[in-house]
C-alpha angles and dihedrals in degrees: 000000000000112000094238092054091047090052091052092048091048093049090048092051098043109027111113093005127120109239133178121229120209116195126209127210093305120033094202138029125230090275093055095253115149113248110203145135110242115220118195090207132008110287119236094198141343097258120142091249093051093049094049092047101043111019111093093198091056092046091055091051094046092050091050089242097113140056124217120237114183117198107196133262087029128082111085096128099052092039091052092050093050091244094115121083 
């Protein structure tokens, strides 16, 4: 999916919505970008079903609309869920 279209779809899905951010080991990369998992509603646990249903990052990957970028030492959640290559 072209990046501009993905940006529009993401804004459409998330603008005005309450989301929950879950940070990994480092909340920002060396460029100051926020590194977080975006939950569409508050997660009750970290089960595979919960991640696939509520985590926006995982939904993008599963739809083939996203690309994974791992910034070490982060990545435990996606690795655990089998969403990380």
